[in-house]
Structures are given as structure tokens and as C-alpha cells.
C-alpha positions, 0 to 999 in steps of 0.5 A, a space after each residue: 087506684 082509689 079516688 076520693 068519694 065525690 060529694 054527689 054521684 048519679 048512677 044510671 042504666 037503661 031503665 033505673 029498675 035493676 043496676 042503677 038502683 042497686 048501685 045507689 043502694 049499695 053506695 048508701 050502705 057502704 058510704 052512708 051520708 058522706 055523699 049524695 047518691 041518686 040514680 036514673 035511667 035512659 027510660 022509665 017504663 018499668 018498676 023496680 025489679 023484684 029480683 034486684 030487691 031480693 038480692 040486695 035485701 040479702 046484703 041489707 040494702 032496701 030497694 022496695 021503696 025505690 021509684 024508677 025515674 028517667 033523665 027526663 023525669 029528673 029534669 022535670 022534677 028539678 034535678 039538674 045533672 050539673 049539680 052532680 060531681 060524678 055520673 057513673 053509667 052502668 050500661 052502653 045506652 046510659 053512657 051514651 045518654 050521660 055523655 050527650 047530656 053532659 057535653 056542655 058542662 064539666 062533669 065526669 062520666 065513668 063507665 062501668 060495664 055491669 052485666 044486665 041480669 034480666 034475661 039470664 036463666 030460666 029457673 028462679 035460682 039461675 035468675 037470682 045467681 045472675 042478679 047476685 053476680 051483677 050486684 057483686 060486680 057493682 060492689 066490687 067496682 065501688 070498693 075498687 074505686 072509692 075504697 073500703 066502707 066507712 065505719 059509720 055507714 049503713 047505720 
């Protein structure tokens, strides 16, 4: 069932280095400025993943300037979780953290269990294939949830 695109959405995963930045970038490409989109992680001790950058570049999504941040850093930088209309958790740890942080505010948390590609494959081609699968899972969930891309998006 397709639902209305929220005015603001936060994607979250474990480290904000692979899945949630991909979701943020793909959402911006598909839906443009119709919604405010950000991402965060439970932790933030990593940098944006090079394979995530590569597979998103294949579909015209720029991630190389993404700066990793955690829920705690969001709060320190003045981003209030309650200012979002929707939180989409892409990993079990992110789901747990999002539910915990939203227990006192009326904020919907969706859980999309997107595969973590970081430990899959030995060869570069195998790793890229795993990252593409995760990227495509995210794109498919976005289209399933919010419908087709908007004509003016991605410009």
C-alpha cells in the first residue's frame, strides 16, 4: 500500500556509513525537495563506505560528501528527533534505538530489514554485488512505500 510522502524522514542504521546514507541519497533522487531527509546511526566511528559511494554513483546518487553522524551527535548539533514525521530503521540495532528514543513522542518508526553488505564477499566484484543488492532493496522499499518518483525530483 502506497502512503503519502512525509514532510520529513530520518533513516537510521548501525553506523550511518552504508545503508542509511544510501537511503537518504536515493530518497532525495526519487522525491527531490518534497520531503526533508536526513540519516543517522546508532554509532558514528566510521566514515562513509567507499563501496556505498560507488554503487550509488552508478545510479546518479552522490554520497562522497556525506558526513557520518550518530543519534547523539544529532542531538548535540540541535536536530531534535521529534521534528521528524517518520523514522525508518534499516537494522535491528537502529530499530531498537529509534523506538527507545521516540517512546515519549508520537513519532512513527518503520522497520525495513535491509541486508548489511559490509561482510559479504572477498573479491571486489562480490562486494559490489552485495552493496548493489542492499541499494536495490532500499530503492524497492521506497517505491513500494511512497510510490513512483516525482517528475521534478533528481534535478
